[in-house]
C-alpha positions in Angstrom: 0.0 0.0 0.0 2.8 2.4 0.8 4.8 1.7 -2.3 2.7 0.3 -5.1 -0.7 1.8 -4.7 0.5 5.5 -4.7 2.6 4.8 -7.7 -0.2 3.1 -9.6 -2.6 5.8 -8.7 -0.3 8.5 -10.0 1.2 6.9 -13.0 -1.1 4.0 -14.2 -4.7 4.5 -13.1 -5.3 7.5 -15.3 -5.2 5.2 -18.4 -5.7 1.8 -16.8 -8.9 1.9 -14.9 -12.5 0.9 -15.3 -14.0 -1.2 -18.1 -12.3 0.9 -20.8 -8.8 0.4 -19.4 -6.2 0.7 -22.1 -4.5 -2.6 -23.1 -7.1 -4.4 -21.1 -4.9 -3.9 -18.1 -6.5 -2.5 -15.0 -4.2 -0.9 -12.4 -7.1 0.4 -10.3 -8.3 -1.2 -7.0 -9.1 -4.4 -8.9 -5.3 -5.1 -9.1 -4.9 -6.7 -5.7 -1.8 -7.4 -3.7 -2.8 -11.0 -3.0 0.2 -12.6 -4.5 -0.9 -16.1 -3.3 -3.3 -15.9 -6.2 -1.5 -17.0 -9.4 -3.6 -14.7 -11.6 -2.6 -11.7 -9.4 1.0 -12.7 -9.7 0.7 -12.9 -13.5 -0.8 -9.4 -13.6 2.0 -8.0 -11.5 4.6 -9.8 -13.6 3.1 -8.1 -16.7 3.3 -4.7 -14.9 6.9 -5.4 -13.9 7.9 -6.3 -17.4 6.3 -3.1 -18.8 8.1 -1.0 -16.2 11.4 -2.8 -16.6 11.3 -2.4 -20.4 10.4 1.3 -20.0 7.2 0.7 -22.0 5.0 2.2 -19.4 4.3 5.0 -18.9 4.6 5.4 -22.7 6.7 8.2 -24.2 4.8 11.5 -24.2 3.5 10.9 -20.7 5.1 12.1 -17.5 7.8 9.6 -16.5 8.1 8.6 -12.8 11.5 9.0 -11.1 13.6 5.9 -11.7 13.8 5.3 -7.9 10.0 5.1 -7.7 9.9 2.6 -10.6 12.7 0.5 -8.9 10.8 0.5 -5.6 7.6 -0.8 -7.2 9.4 -3.4 -9.2 11.5 -4.6 -6.2 8.3 -4.7 -4.1 6.3 -6.7 -6.6 9.2 -9.2 -7.3 9.7 -9.7 -3.6 6.0 -10.3 -3.0 5.9 -12.8 -5.8 9.0 -14.7 -4.6 7.5 -14.9 -1.1 4.2 -16.2 -2.4 5.8 -18.8 -4.6 8.1 -20.0 -1.7 5.0 -20.3 0.5 3.3 -22.6 -1.9 6.4 -24.7 -2.4 7.5 -25.0 1.2 
């Protein structure tokens, strides 16, 4: 909530919310942080890939500071790893 939600609200939700979300990707409140759910992990993996490849936000839109992007990516990856380890062990 402290890292990802403010980032998403500032940089993603304006284009990725509601039924008309661009790219069929919703970054609004429907994107949960329940990484135990494989579907949620897959959605976050998609978001991480887009951020890592600098595809989102697209050029022509305000770009978040690299440190903010890194914090969200690090958080999402750590959550995913924890969830996967919990299902294995």
